[in-house]
Steps between C-alpha positions, in 0.01 A plus 500: 500500500221756556615858557336817624496727194396837376405532133539811284336495158239676289400380147345183370838331449559520877179311584611139427814521716302631796245222465775238470678619816171492689422149374850388599412573862703815561368751753450819301475770763435794268459587134618841382372622166454825311198715592167450326489663157231713344380333183253609237299817483285451805774578750467169684814332626594136474753296699808337353471131402730409790279685747194317367663160560638598842152604609357169377766313700444709812849650499538854638578759231693827522617765256788609724827304467608606847221285643703186431747593774262418787378166360779281639545351151825318432490561125334729250405395147476765230330436163434793264435735791577817309718686751851473643524381859677748730811396697345523846233249395756258357699531821194380692375231259726334239322463165522301181358599163356306205645682198385408150827502309839331502696751706701711449320530163192718525511644847210736555129547447420338164724196450243288314426760235864604460617142445235452232578830327874427499442173318656298784498126442419431863401658826426356842444548872739576783432470873732765639592693811339843532749776566489878492599530133287389207506123434865458598461232768656154493298220343366196688354319200429561133338328206502592132218468247516551121330794331303372202455712189125511562514576873318806627598669825191341658615156383842553654357634826276196537787256455739706714250519788454123490876437507563775753233379738653151511850642556373731774323229697806281476738772624277625781444144618869444561641556850734670492466669164756383242816703460442764230739562212605854400384614159760470222501685167420836346171640630229638273203702616133452426374858522134583544300590193311821439182491288691670219756220490232267366427702186609290206781632278417360158855564379621218725526146360178300506652245738571772758157659461353153548688475831352830612154362420569179690631699798147616551425875473585597143303774329505712189274772363256489211316807376605689808376246756690245703478137389636226725656206314420185697629226268685505170712273283822570313470464123839402360447577134235769464481594134233764548621712793611838366675671792542491879168577665299467177220249452560246224268390224383201702334740745664348809879519465692813600843581368797514739872559478531144369223263398145568615269450796151359450254627759275237658334653807473866592321727744384839376492794736191484724399152381564137588738254333399376156642317201675706236232393253226641721692824544567528128136432414405804706793736438557398138871587485638548148818345366779752542345667806755549773510402866697683766 
């Protein structure tokens, strides 16, 4: 049954759910998203992906959460909005949230990356009540998906958005909403990352370093400059890797705390992505040279 909604979301992963709710016939009175961000060196600002879609669909947009109060909406939908909703707003408009983990595991800002880094066998999506504390609300619906050994954070996000969008449309379409179930289990927290968190520690096992690479923002240093590591493969039996952080005789495998990691795609500081071979042809790293 169509409802009058408000929608709070910001990044690309919040675009598909907004589109699906609109296509399902719900009356979306207002979209609230984070303010336009300054990008690049020119100082120009650009809108969030959710704002771009809302404008295409002709939905009013605000950057002030308090504006939802006057919309007459019966329900708010929150997807990767980026801010906690204050109690006086929740008192005026009840809200549900699409959270990309199997709660109470990985409450917080970075559940996709944290699940991958922890080596979890599965993750999933919960449609949950929004309350004043972080990701503690009761759950209306959930669905699990496996985490494959080759999955990147982008791979997981794509699948989670697809699953979460279907769950969301199903829950919102019910009248009344289904009865939610309180979360059960020991919570873990998916803290935000700082840029420094993504610097690779070559003393860690190769499998763990590979997870950092697949999570999406890994970097190391080489000859004093930052080098992003975009893709890499674990080498189980490297016979030529001398020490953690050192380049092996094959010219592509770096030693770790156990086994080795063969670099495949990198991005040097101030340049675009390239294959390791192209980078090596220019930089000419020597066997035994260290990274990090």
